[in-house]
C-alpha angles and dihedrals in degrees: 000000000000117000139175131208089255090064092070129069088188121058124166121200116225131171121216112246126213092246090060095061118092133210089282088060092243130104110285107248096239092060091071089071088054090050090054092046091050090050090050090059089052090046091061090049088052087055088054088239115132096219103217097044092041093055091046091053090049091047093232145076139214121252126189111247100172138004119183124179131193115196118213105161136352129257118225135214116290095007115142108233133194115218114199129198127186129177107234101180145344118222129186092285104354140084119204118201134187113216134188140179118212137184117196088343094305117125112241102167134008123198146187116210124186121191128186122212106224146161105278094221104041094024090220115146121263133189114272104254116254093234092054091047089056095049092050094045092046091052093052089047090057098253120150114262098213141039125203117217136179129205149120128306088249089060100037108019097093092054094042096049097076091054094048091049091049096048105032105026103032103028102031097029094229117159113256087232088068095042097056128042142153091270089076089073094060098035130102107237128204125198137180110218124196128215093274092055096255121140106234100171133019147162141167140233123216134178105259096177135332106305094005127097128202123214122202149140091060109175136165130186106264093230092057103044115130092035095103095254096125088052089055090053094045093050091049091053093044090052091049089051092051092046093057090050104259116157096195143021128208128192142171105235121197103246092243090059099045091100090058092055092045089059088054093054102266119138127206119253117202128330128320118275138185122257124173087352093302129107112251138183124209110227136177143188126201134195124210 
């Protein structure tokens, strides 16, 4: 099957490593399956679906039924490849994908991949859930995979809580007493919601002082970091702050995230300090 880059909405960049080249100084044939598998992990992130938690919520998992490769030309050490995946069809319990590996637009390998949705314990096939069918079909049709919403704690708190618990309580070992407070009730909350209705990134906006907002409780699902979701939340909260007339925003960024806020126009204020056992940096942005 011949393919071009334009045939794929999803393309994952991948550079050939030294360990993947064989004695003929070309990529060993079996590594192309690894390239496609690596791209599949990135495909699920592009869908804004954290794979492990998504499959658990759907009470199933995907198992490879068939993987067929056609080799057209070799890849060489240090070449930057593009690995494409496209959903071709959804059966009762199966997903059929077309895959391709390109270098500089030239097709190197084409593939057919068939997965079966099955019970993770018995590994007997199950019907692909309707909600998952819709997400996959929407993606291939070019639809956005997320929506960003703002609202009150009363409206969004129940859906935000699992993410906060996962990031702050479980991952960062912060006491729940420090993660939740009465300020939630008066805050404006922003949340990024994926196609299955799960909140995958969130944050809140408080009144710090007259004319100054305060952003906090920024959290993103660990499996989806680096996908731009936190930026969606931050921009939503910044817009809400501007709309109510604020002229500045302050926040306490975890030191590891200060670079992210710098890119969005925030500047550090004073030295680093410790909060909840984690190094933080106060930062602010002002509008004229």
